[in-house]
C-alpha positions in Angstrom: 11.8 9.7 8.3 14.0 12.8 8.8 17.6 12.1 9.6 18.7 12.6 13.2 20.0 16.0 14.0 23.5 15.8 15.5 24.3 19.5 15.4 24.1 19.9 19.2 26.1 16.7 20.2 29.2 14.8 19.2 28.2 11.9 16.9 30.8 9.7 18.5 29.5 10.3 22.0 25.7 10.6 21.5 23.5 11.7 24.5 20.9 9.1 23.6 21.5 5.6 24.9 21.9 2.9 22.3 18.6 1.1 22.8 16.8 4.4 22.0 19.0 4.9 19.0 18.4 1.4 17.8 14.6 2.0 18.0 15.1 5.1 15.9 17.2 3.2 13.4 14.6 0.5 13.2 11.9 3.1 12.2 14.0 4.3 9.3 14.0 3.2 5.7 17.2 1.8 4.0 18.0 5.2 2.5 18.0 6.9 5.9 19.9 4.1 7.7 22.7 4.3 5.1 22.9 8.1 5.5 23.0 7.7 9.3 25.7 5.0 9.1 28.0 7.5 7.4 27.7 10.2 10.0 29.9 8.5 12.7 31.7 5.3 13.6 29.3 4.7 16.4 26.3 5.1 14.1 28.0 2.9 11.6 28.3 0.1 14.2 24.6 0.5 15.2 23.5 0.5 11.6 25.1 -2.9 11.1 23.3 -4.6 14.0 21.0 -7.5 13.4 18.1 -5.8 15.2 18.1 -3.0 12.7 18.3 -5.2 9.6 15.9 -7.8 10.8 13.3 -5.0 11.3 14.1 -3.5 7.9 14.0 -6.8 6.0 10.8 -7.9 7.8 9.2 -4.7 6.6 10.5 -5.2 3.1 9.2 -8.8 3.1 5.8 -7.6 4.3 5.8 -5.1 1.4 6.7 -7.8 -1.3 10.3 -6.8 -1.9 11.9 -10.0 -0.5 11.7 -13.5 -1.9 12.6 -16.2 0.6 13.5 -19.8 -0.1 11.1 -22.5 1.2 11.6 -22.8 5.0 13.9 -19.8 5.1 13.3 -17.5 8.1 14.6 -14.0 8.4 15.3 -14.3 12.2 17.6 -17.2 11.5 19.9 -15.2 9.3 23.0 -13.3 10.7 23.3 -9.6 10.4 25.7 -10.0 7.5 23.3 -12.3 5.7 20.5 -9.9 6.2 22.6 -7.0 4.8 23.5 -9.2 1.8 19.8 -10.0 1.2 19.0 -6.3 1.3 21.9 -5.6 -1.1 20.7 -8.3 -3.6 17.2 -6.7 -3.4 18.5 -3.4 -4.5 21.4 -4.4 -6.8 20.2 -7.8 -8.1 22.3 -11.0 -7.8 26.0 -10.3 -7.6 27.0 -12.9 -10.2 24.9 -11.2 -12.9 27.6 -8.5 -13.3 30.4 -11.0 -12.9 32.5 -11.7 -16.1 32.1 -15.4 -15.3 28.3 -15.1 -15.7 25.3 -16.0 -13.5 25.9 -18.7 -10.9 22.9 -20.7 -9.6 22.8 -20.6 -5.8 19.6 -22.7 -5.4 17.4 -24.5 -7.9 13.9 -25.6 -7.1 11.8 -27.9 -9.3 7.9 -27.9 -9.2 5.5 -30.1 -11.1 1.8 -29.5 -11.7 -0.6 -32.2 -10.7 -3.3 -31.2 -13.2 -1.2 -31.1 -16.4 -2.7 -33.1 -19.2 -0.1 -33.6 -22.0 -2.9 -34.5 -24.4 -4.8 -31.3 -23.8 -5.1 -29.6 -27.3 -4.1 -26.2 -25.9 -1.3 -27.4 -23.7 1.4 -25.9 -26.0 4.7 -26.1 -24.2 6.4 -23.1 -25.7 3.4 -20.8 -24.9 3.0 -21.8 -21.3 3.9 -19.1 -18.8 4.8 -19.1 -15.2 5.5 -16.4 -12.6 7.0 -16.6 -9.1 4.9 -14.4 -6.8 6.6 -12.0 -4.5 7.6 -13.6 -1.3 8.9 -16.7 -3.1 6.2 -19.1 -1.7 3.8 -19.5 -4.6 3.7 -19.8 -8.4 1.1 -18.9 -10.9 1.1 -21.2 -14.0 -0.8 -20.4 -17.2 -1.3 -23.6 -19.2 -4.0 -25.6 -21.1 -6.4 -22.6 -21.2 -6.4 -22.0 -17.5 -4.4 -20.5 -14.6 -3.1 -22.5 -11.7 -1.6 -21.6 -8.3 1.1 -23.9 -6.9 3.2 -23.9 -3.7 6.9 -23.7 -4.4 8.0 -25.8 -1.4 6.1 -29.0 -2.2 4.2 -28.4 -5.5 0.9 -28.5 -3.8 -2.1 -27.5 -6.0 -3.7 -24.4 -4.3 -6.2 -23.2 -6.9 -7.3 -23.3 -10.5 -9.2 -20.6 -12.4 -12.6 -22.0 -13.5 -14.1 -19.0 -15.3 -17.7 -18.3 -16.1 -17.9 -19.6 -19.7 -18.2 -23.0 -21.3 -15.1 -22.6 -23.5 -12.4 -19.9 -22.8 -8.7 -19.3 -22.8 -6.6 -17.4 -20.3 -4.6 -15.1 -22.5 -2.8 -12.9 -19.9 -2.5 -12.5 -16.2 -1.0 -10.2 -13.6 -0.8 -10.5 -9.8 0.1 -8.7 -6.6 0.5 -10.4 -3.2 -1.4 -8.6 -0.4 -2.3 -8.9 3.3 1.3 -9.6 4.3 1.6 -12.7 2.1 -1.8 -14.2 3.0 -3.5 -13.6 -0.3 -3.0 -12.4 -3.9 -4.9 -10.2 -6.2 -5.0 -11.8 -9.7 -6.0 -10.1 -12.9 -7.0 -12.4 -15.8 -7.5 -11.6 -19.4 -10.0 -14.0 -21.1 -11.0 -14.8 -24.7 -14.1 -17.0 -25.2 -13.8 -19.6 -28.0 -17.5 -19.6 -29.1 -18.5 -15.9 -29.1 -15.0 -14.5 -29.6 -15.5 -12.0 -26.7 -12.9 -10.6 -24.3 -13.2 -10.2 -20.6 -11.1 -9.1 -17.6 -11.7 -10.6 -14.2 -9.9 -9.5 -11.0 -10.0 -11.9 -8.1 -8.7 -12.2 -4.6 -7.2 -15.6 -3.8 -6.7 -16.7 -0.2 -3.6 -19.0 0.0 -4.7 -20.8 3.2 -8.2 -21.8 1.9 -7.5 -21.9 -1.9 -10.7 -20.0 -2.4 -11.1 -17.0 -4.8 -13.5 -14.2 -4.7 -14.4 -12.1 -7.8 -13.8 -8.4 -7.3 -14.4 -7.1 -10.8 -15.6 -8.9 -14.0 -16.0 -6.8 -17.1 -16.5 -7.3 -20.8 -13.9 -5.4 -22.8 -13.7 -4.1 -26.4 -14.2 -6.7 -29.0 -11.3 -7.7 -31.3 -11.1 -9.9 -34.5 -8.0 -11.7 -33.3 -7.0 -13.8 -30.3 -3.9 -12.2 -28.7 -5.7 -9.3 -27.1 -4.2 -8.0 -23.9 -0.8 -6.4 -23.0 0.8 -4.1 -20.4 -1.2 -5.9 -17.7 -0.3 -4.8 -14.1 -1.7 -4.4 -10.6 -0.3 -1.7 -8.2 -2.1 -1.1 -4.9 -5.7 -0.1 -5.5 -5.4 0.1 -9.2 -4.9 -2.1 -12.2 -4.3 -1.5 -15.9 -4.2 -3.4 -19.2 -4.4 -2.4 -22.9 -6.4 -4.0 -25.7 -4.2 -4.3 -28.7 -5.2 -2.7 -32.1 -8.4 -1.2 -30.6 -6.5 1.8 -29.1 -8.0 1.2 -25.6 -6.4 1.5 -22.2 -8.5 -0.2 -19.5 -8.2 1.0 -15.9 -9.6 -0.6 -12.7 -10.1 0.6 -9.1 -10.3 -2.3 -6.7 -11.7 -0.5 -3.7 -14.8 0.7 -5.6 -14.8 -2.2 -8.0 -15.0 0.3 -10.9 -13.7 0.2 -14.5 -13.1 2.7 -17.3 -12.1 2.3 -20.9 -10.0 5.1 -22.4 -9.2 5.7 -26.1 -5.7 6.5 -27.2 -4.3 7.8 -30.5 -1.1 5.9 -30.6 -1.2 2.5 -32.4 1.5 1.2 -30.1 0.2 1.7 -26.6 2.8 1.4 -23.8 1.7 2.0 -20.2 2.8 1.1 -16.7 1.7 1.8 -13.1 3.4 3.2 -10.1 1.6 3.9 -6.8 -1.3 6.3 -7.6 -0.2 7.1 -11.1 -0.4 5.9 -14.7 2.7 6.1 -16.9 1.9 6.5 -20.6 4.5 6.6 -23.4 3.6 8.1 -26.7 5.4 8.9 -30.0 3.1 11.4 -31.6 5.7 14.1 -32.4 8.4 13.0 -29.9 9.0 10.2 -27.5 7.3 11.4 -24.3 6.4 9.9 -20.9 3.2 11.3 -19.4 2.3 10.8 -15.7 -1.4 11.0 -14.9 -3.2 10.7 -11.5 -5.3 7.5 -11.4 -7.8 9.3 -9.1 -8.2 12.0 -11.7 -8.8 9.5 -14.5 -11.6 7.9 -12.4 -13.1 11.2 -11.4 -13.7 12.1 -15.1 -17.4 12.1 -16.0 -16.9 12.1 -19.8 -19.1 9.4 -21.4 -16.3 8.5 -23.9 -13.0 9.2 -22.1 -9.9 9.9 -24.2 -6.7 9.8 -22.3 -5.6 13.2 -23.8 -8.6 14.8 -22.1 -7.0 14.3 -18.7 -4.1 16.7 -18.2 -0.9 15.0 -17.1 0.7 16.1 -13.9 4.1 15.7 -15.5 5.5 15.2 -19.1 9.0 14.2 -19.9 10.6 14.0 -23.3 12.9 11.1 -23.9 15.9 12.7 -25.7 17.7 10.9 -28.5 15.5 8.2 -30.1 13.3 8.9 -33.1 9.5 8.4 -33.0 9.9 5.3 -35.1 11.9 3.5 -32.4 10.5 0.5 -30.5 10.3 1.1 -26.8 9.5 -0.5 -23.5 8.6 0.9 -20.0 9.4 -1.0 -16.8 8.6 0.7 -13.4 9.2 -0.7 -10.0 8.6 0.7 -6.5 11.8 1.4 -4.6 12.8 -0.7 -1.6 14.9 2.2 -0.4 12.1 4.6 0.3 8.3 4.3 0.1 7.7 7.4 -1.9 10.0 6.5 -4.8 10.0 4.3 -7.9 12.6 3.5 -10.5 11.6 3.6 -14.2 13.6 2.0 -17.0 13.0 3.1 -20.6 14.4 0.9 -23.3 14.4 2.1 -27.0 15.7 0.4 -30.1 16.0 1.4 -33.8 17.3 -0.1 -37.0 20.4 2.2 -37.1 21.4 -0.2 -35.3 21.2 1.5 -31.9 19.6 0.9 -28.5 19.3 3.5 -25.8 18.5 2.9 -22.1 17.3 5.5 -19.6 16.9 5.3 -15.9 14.5 7.7 -14.1 13.8 8.2 -10.5 10.2 9.1 -9.7 9.1 10.6 -6.4 5.4 10.2 -5.6 4.8 11.7 -2.1 1.4 11.1 -0.5 0.8 14.9 -0.6 2.0 17.0 -3.5 2.7 16.3 -7.1 5.2 13.7 -8.3 8.6 14.6 -9.8 10.8 12.7 -12.2 14.5 12.9 -12.7 16.8 11.3 -15.3 19.6 9.6 -13.4 21.5 7.6 -16.0 21.6 6.9 -19.8 23.4 4.3 -21.9 23.7 3.9 -25.6 24.6 0.6 -27.4 25.5 0.1 -31.0 23.1 -2.9 -31.3 19.4 -3.1 -32.1 17.8 -5.3 -29.4 14.4 -6.7 -30.4 11.9 -4.9 -28.2 8.7 -5.3 -30.4 6.5 -8.4 -29.7 9.2 -10.2 -27.7 9.3 -11.7 -24.2 11.1 -9.0 -22.1 12.0 -8.8 -18.4 13.5 -5.8 -16.7 14.3 -5.9 -13.0 14.5 -3.1 -10.5 18.3 -3.2 -10.6 18.3 -2.9 -14.4 19.0 -6.5 -15.4 17.4 -7.3 -18.7 16.3 -10.6 -20.4 15.0 -10.7 -23.9 14.0 -13.8 -25.8 13.2 -13.9 -29.5 11.6 -17.3 -29.9 11.3 -17.3 -33.7 15.1 -17.2 -33.9 15.8 -18.9 -30.5 17.9 -15.8 -29.6 18.5 -15.0 -25.9 19.8 -11.6 -24.7 20.9 -11.0 -21.1 22.6 -7.9 -20.0 22.8 -5.4 -17.2 21.8 -1.7 -17.7 23.8 -0.9 -14.6 27.1 -2.0 -16.2 28.8 -1.7 -19.6 29.4 -5.3 -20.1 28.2 -7.2 -23.2 25.2 -9.6 -23.0 25.9 -13.0 -21.5 24.3 -16.4 -21.8 21.9 -18.0 -19.3 21.6 -21.8 -19.3 17.9 -22.6 -19.2 17.6 -26.0 -20.8 14.4 -26.7 -22.8 12.8 -23.4 -21.9 9.8 -22.1 -23.7 9.1 -18.6 -24.9 8.4 -17.0 -21.5 10.5 -16.8 -18.3 9.8 -14.7 -15.3 12.5 -12.5 -13.7 11.6 -11.6 -10.1 12.0 -7.8 -10.0 14.1 -7.7 -6.8 15.6 -11.1 -6.0 16.4 -11.8 -9.7 15.1 -15.4 -9.5 14.4 -16.8 -12.9 11.3 -19.0 -13.2 10.4 -21.0 -16.3 8.5 -24.1 -17.5 10.1 -26.6 -19.9 8.8 -26.8 -23.4 8.3 -30.6 -23.4 4.7 -31.1 -21.9 5.4 -34.8 -21.6 8.2 -34.1 -19.1 7.0 -30.8 -17.8 8.9 -29.2 -15.0 8.9 -25.7 -13.5 12.3 -24.4 -12.5 13.0 -21.6 -10.0 16.6 -20.5 -10.1 18.1 -18.3 -7.4 21.5 -16.8 -8.3 24.6 -15.9 -6.3 
């Protein structure tokens, strides 16, 4: 929303009555509210009212930016608590940049009711868990399947059954929809008998525990089992890559359509922001290409190659060589609806790691724009290839090298060294909630299996 014009009145004695001003404030995003609060003392006081921040936080929660503890209600929080919740959403937990290290504010423990320790494929260190946005539900990948659990009481909501006699869930992604009433789940499947790969996208209703298949497609065949990567859902679109086959798979949920695209780069790195595919390549230089998802689906080429669709924007990442390892991590901004933050992490054997923060504007009309807003170099080679990596919206990073049991945790927004996080008996994968910073993980011991959800100060 455009900022209020105060050129014809004194900001400290506005002609509009406060209830009208509050309605205007409540219709603004955080970016506009902060700008208005700096224009006068009166506007500053209005901007700190509970009515404004309850409206703002309710909207952010509806749009999947806010994780709430079980039983927590936004309308029961004070104005200051609401402001602090918004601050944590934008900046991450305060204690993560504190020299004393991360401090747990609340720890929740959940146990699955269907876990079978004797299951041949219940391998503790490979099990993976994710806290869904909103903080109410967990998706748990274990013993060849995928399970949905309620955080508050551990109630079993749903289990993926598949369409094949023997199969394994290799990868999954999810996005909560319908104001927290349902979730879209993308599942990557490998069959044991025929060695075929599939992607299924479902809509799970939390209240009924029933799931409806939206898309089910057979994907390019591979000779090995670990097939899918870069799996993500963003609005009407979803994407994943098929490793070593040079394929990028894109899906459009509203039309239930699917396309497979070829790529030249042996290391395919992609991500999604609203309406656009981010594609990182290292042909001659390290470049980020932004392509319209609608344009990709409108192509009628029988064998689509991603280079055949002209990018709307190309950005060269200065500094790292083409032999660097690299990671993309994009998150929609809670500050304004037409903006996303993109983190690019690169690492080489020099040893050197470089980190880049970009701001991408993607208005509903007109082309997107991308701006480099921050860079940071570190004389350390962080392991970015084939590792478990989390990067939050605020730039907090968690990397785990299971083969050496090495954990790296640091903030791209500060210059401090990496610090340690105490996650007893953790397996390979943890999930870092992109806005609240909650860390969710499952213990490696399947005989005493527990799922921990840690919220930090």
